[in-house]
C-alpha positions, -999 to +999 in steps of 0.1 A: +215+277-160+231+308-147+257+303-121+235+326-093+205+305-099+226+270-095+239+285-062+204+292-050+193+258-060+220+241-040+217+267-011+182+257-010+188+217-008+215+225+019+192+239+041+165+213+038+191+190+052+199+201+089+218+184+115+195+176+146+217+169+179+201+173+211+202+148+240+175+161+258+151+160+228+125+132+238+111+135+202+141+116+190+138+081+182+152+058+213+191+052+208+197+079+183+210+112+194+213+126+160+192+130+131+197+146+097+165+169+091+145+170+060+121+198+054+108+222+031+114+217-009+140+195-024+148+214-058+180+194-068+189+157-070+200+147-035+217+116-024+208+102+013+234+080+032+229+047+048+251+059+074+228+087+086+193+084+099+166+110+089+138+130+106+110+139+078+098+171+094+063+184+079+057+179+044+089+176+027+081+179-014+110+169-041+101+193-068+105+183-109+130+176-121+151+164-089+155+131-078+158+119-041+180+085-040+178+067-009+202+037-004+196+002+008+197+003+044+186+040+050+162+045+077+138+081+078+115+088+106+085+108+103+083+136+128+047+133+147+045+166+158+049+181+126+025+153+105+058+146+086+053+133+052+074+127+021+060+138-013+076+130-049+058+157-071+047+150-108+079+152-129+102+147-100+116+109-091+123+086-062+150+060-062+145+039-029+164+006-039+166-014-005+172-050-009+162-082+009+187-078+036+188-044+035+158-027+031+147+011+031+125+016+064+104+046+069+089+048+101+076+064+132+099+083+155+087+070+187+109+047+208+105+009+211+070-001+225+058+033+219+050+035+181+013+037+170-006+039+137-007+075+128+026+086+140+037+105+109+021+113+077+033+085+050+047+085+014+031+100-016+041+095-053+026+116-079+029+114-116+013+123-151-006+094-162-042+096-164-066+101-137-105+106-138-104+136-114-085+161-133-055+172-152-041+189-122-060+174-092-048+178-055-041+144-040-057+139-008-039+153+026-025+178+009-035+218+003-020+231-029-014+269-032-022+286-062+005+283-084+021+253-067+031+219-082+031+208-043+008+177-042-005+180-078-010+151-099-021+144-134-009+154-170-013+191-167-018+209-199-001+176-220-013+143-231-018+118-202+015+095-199+005+059-188+042+050-191+052+080-170+084+072-147+082+083-110+112+061-103+119+028-081+106+016-049+119-019-039+123-035-007+106-008+013+090-008+048+064+019+056+054+017+092+031+034+115+018+060+089-013+078+080-031+109+091-069+113+087-072+156+086-109+150+079-135+123+067-121+115+034-089+137+034-064+115+046-026+108+040-024+071+038+009+051+041+015+047+003-006+071-019+000+074-053-015+098-080-014+092-118+016+071-110+026+055-143+038+019-155+075+026-161+078+031-122+090+002-102+071-005-072+078-040-056+085-060-023+065-032-002+056-040+034+032-014+049+022-020+089+000-004+112-015+018+085-037+043+104-058+048+071-055+029+037-024+007+035-018+014-004-042+037-025-042+047-062-057+077-079-058+069-114-020+060-131-009+025-146+017+017-122+022-023-117+034-042-084+043-077-069+049-088-036+027-060-014+022-066+022-005-050+044+000-058+082-027-044+107-044-019+087-067+004+100-088+010+071-087-004+035-057-026+024-060-016-017-079+012-023-082+017-063-100+050-076-103+075-102-094+052-133-064+033-118-059+003-144-024-010-129-017-049-123-008-065-090+003-101-082+014-118-050+001-100-019-008-108+019-033-092+037-031-099+078-060-079+095-066-075+132-100-083+146-101-055+169-091-027+145-110-014+119-122+022+105-155+040+113-157+042+077-157+006+069-124-014+068-124-039+036-096-060+022-103-041-013-124-007-021-124+000-056-142+031-071-138+051-101-159+082-110-197+084-110-199+111-136-212+101-167-194+099-190-162+093-176-142+129-176-115+131-206-084+140-192-054+142-212-067+129-242-078+094-224-112+083-208-118+057-186-129+039-155-107+021-131-101-015-145-071-027-121-063-065-120-053-082-090-039-121-088-024-144-061-036-125-029-038-142+001-061-124+026-061-135+064-093-114+077-103-106+111-125-137+120-091-157+116-080-140+147-109-142+169-149-146+171-155-109+179-145-086+154-146-048+151-181-041+138-169-016+113-157-043+091-175-047+059-171-069+028-137-082+019-144-069-015-160-038-021-167-028-059-182+006-062-201+019-089-184+022-126-153-001-112-144-028-132-118-044-113-109-081-118-094-103-088-084-138-099-068-168-082-065-151-047-077-169-011-099-145+006-108-153+043-122-139+075-149-116+064-181-120+071-195-107+039-172-116+009-182-093-018-204-066-024-209-056-059-220-019-072-213-025-107-218-057-133-186-045-150-162-063-122-147-096-128-143-117-094-138-152-105-111-183-101-110-172-061-113-189-032-138-174-002-140-187+034-155-166+061-144-186+087-180-191+105-204-170+085-207-177+046-228-149+035-219-150+000-220-120-024-246-087-020-255-057-036-278-050-066-251-060-091-241-095-075-234-117-102-256-150-099-227-171-105-206-161-079-207-190-061-196-213-092-171-187-104-153-185-069-149-217-044-168-210-014-151-232+014-169-233+048-138-236+067-104-222+063-089-258+074-094-272+038-071-246+025-046-242+056-049-273+077-060-272+114-066-240+124-071-223+159-083-184+162-062-163+183-057-127+189-035-111+157-020-086+185-005-112+202+021-130+184+038-145+210+008-165+218-009-170+182-004-204+164-011-186+133+024-172+131+054-195+122+089-191+138+099-167+110+070-143+117+051-151+085+017-162+094+014-201+090-017-202+078-008-182+046+008-212+030-015-243+019-013-278+036+000-302+009-034-316+006-052-284-002-069-285-038-060-248-043-025-260-051-036-263-087-061-247-109-052-215-112-064-191-140-036-186-166-027-149-168+005-153-186-008-143-222-003-107-203+037-108-196+036-089-164+017-119-147+039-151-135+021-183-140+019-203-112-005-234-103-015-223-070-040-200-057-034-172-031-001-158-027+019-190-018+016-224-020+030-249+003+060-224+009+071-191-003+087-189-036+122-171-042+105-137-049+089-135-013+125-136+003+101-138+032+124-145+058+144-118+047+145-085+070+123-063+045+095-084+066+089-076+101+057-087+117+065-068+149+082-032+140+073-019+176+099-039+192+128-030+164+155-009+176+165+016+149 
């Protein structure tokens, strides 16, 4: 590399970080009179500091081969007026290694009490693994200009690399993100396009997502310990050939909040083209595997739920999703099958007052015997009275630590044992119980640590 080129790369990096010091600027988060602005393209390795606070202004792109390092305890605010979003382009990397006590926080710039879903765009990570959408597809919510790598995912002209590495995301909270630019063209809280299995993403909490909490477009990245709290649309949306694995998840819905497109805990789709496209030498439909997820659906938080709620699990054409060992409660309809290749077995379903089982043309006749269908959640969680999810202070679903008490099973629950053993795949930890928790949280959850916060609107950043 020439000295002149190196100079311009360094100069670009410097201009991407500008000090913002204006006591009269109402857009600043309450209590912070100085922010370091991230904007434009980051073209060289950059390390942030936990001693500073950052403002994501507009779409900020980390370009290959640059790496953005975000230390534990760092706080980043998404700028509302510019639809701030952080995008890790394919070939670039993010290293955001928080800890249970010092998470990395990406949140709204609004002051305490004024934060709302949709305040900023969210985090997008892109890679070079397989997806059935194309070798150089453009991620939702981003308009890539001709010849630009910004927002592009997939293997490009080479072979798809399902073991691609986009970096590390651990102990990260993403709050109030997601922007619906138009129908089916949204920025989610955490969007992943062709992210490979060498990428580490675990211990993530998404709160108040304006669209989906987690959405995958292809890729093979695996996860443990994912929380989706008060999502507007879908909690887990898998699409375009995603075949990764997820173990240990918690979903908590709000009975009064749902998206007009239909809200679900899972929406799994693939590619309706037949045969499925070959991209980078690989051809497959979506085939993710989920295990040990606890879903506290809208009916647990009130007898009246938003009419836009759909099935807890919706499996669309060509998806071969597998869901096992999970406790899925509080949706009026348990599962809708649009593809008989899906495998939903060994789970516990309870609609808390309405037990429609499974529907759709491909719903298996054996669904009710492949899974346990409970008439009431009390057999799983003990005595329970539904109250509003939005009023935590007056809600007996929440323990003193903020974790929904009903996520823990009572000592007499029949589902503390009997889980399907998936440990033939070394990714899966073999636990006896179904759902995310037994009678308490295991050590991997660190559930009372600061990386979990069910009331971010009161947090002082």
